C-alpha positions in Angstrom: 77.4 130.1 69.7 75.9 128.4 72.8 77.0 129.8 76.1 78.4 126.5 77.4 80.5 126.1 74.2 81.8 129.7 74.5 82.9 129.1 78.1 84.7 125.9 77.2 86.3 127.3 74.0 87.7 130.4 75.7 88.7 128.3 78.8 86.7 130.4 81.2 85.4 126.9 82.3 87.6 123.8 81.7 84.9 121.5 80.6 81.5 122.0 78.8 79.6 119.7 81.2 80.8 121.9 84.1 79.7 125.0 82.2 76.2 123.4 81.8 76.1 122.5 85.5 77.0 126.1 86.4 74.2 127.4 84.1 71.7 124.9 85.4 72.6 125.9 89.0 72.0 129.6 88.3 75.6 130.5 88.7 76.0 132.3 85.4 74.2 135.4 84.3 74.2 137.0 80.9 73.4 140.7 80.8 72.1 140.5 84.4 69.7 137.6 83.7 70.3 134.0 84.8 71.6 132.2 81.7 70.9 128.8 80.3 73.6 126.7 78.7 71.9 126.8 75.3 71.6 130.7 75.2 73.3 132.3 72.3 76.1 134.7 73.1 77.0 137.8 71.1 79.7 140.4 71.0 79.0 142.9 73.8 77.3 140.5 76.2 78.4 140.7 79.8 78.7 137.5 81.8 78.9 137.1 85.5 80.3 133.7 86.6 79.9 132.7 90.2 82.5 130.0 91.0 81.7 129.8 94.7 84.9 131.3 96.1 85.1 134.1 93.5 82.8 136.0 91.1 84.2 137.0 87.7 82.6 139.5 85.3 83.6 139.5 81.6 82.6 141.2 78.5 82.5 139.2 75.2 84.7 140.9 72.6 84.0 138.3 69.9 82.6 134.9 69.3 85.1 132.3 68.0 84.2 130.5 64.8 85.4 127.1 66.2 88.2 125.8 68.3 90.5 128.4 69.7 94.2 128.2 70.1 95.4 128.7 73.7 97.3 131.9 72.8 94.2 133.4 71.1 91.6 132.8 73.8 91.8 136.1 75.6 91.0 138.1 72.5 87.4 136.9 72.8 86.7 138.2 76.3 87.9 140.9 78.7 87.7 140.5 82.5 85.9 143.6 83.8 85.7 142.7 87.4 86.7 140.0 89.9 85.6 139.6 93.5 86.8 137.1 96.0 83.9 135.6 98.0 83.9 134.3 101.6 84.5 130.6 101.5 82.7 130.0 104.8 85.7 128.4 106.5 86.4 131.2 109.0 
């Protein structure tokens, strides 16, 4: 499954075009390497998502076969770290 589709289906990012923009902007890394939206994700991959005000690290536990029910989304990833970043407004 494509990275941008995985992010959308698991609700880590609300919309697929936003996931693509984050990838194109170098804000998402897969296994420590800047990722592209079209990269395939696999079980065991580690993602780092930089949202500007926070950085989230997740491990992929499984790849959904298609659309995912809201209640089942979290069985496909586990948050392994979260860091609040300086927003620059100080």
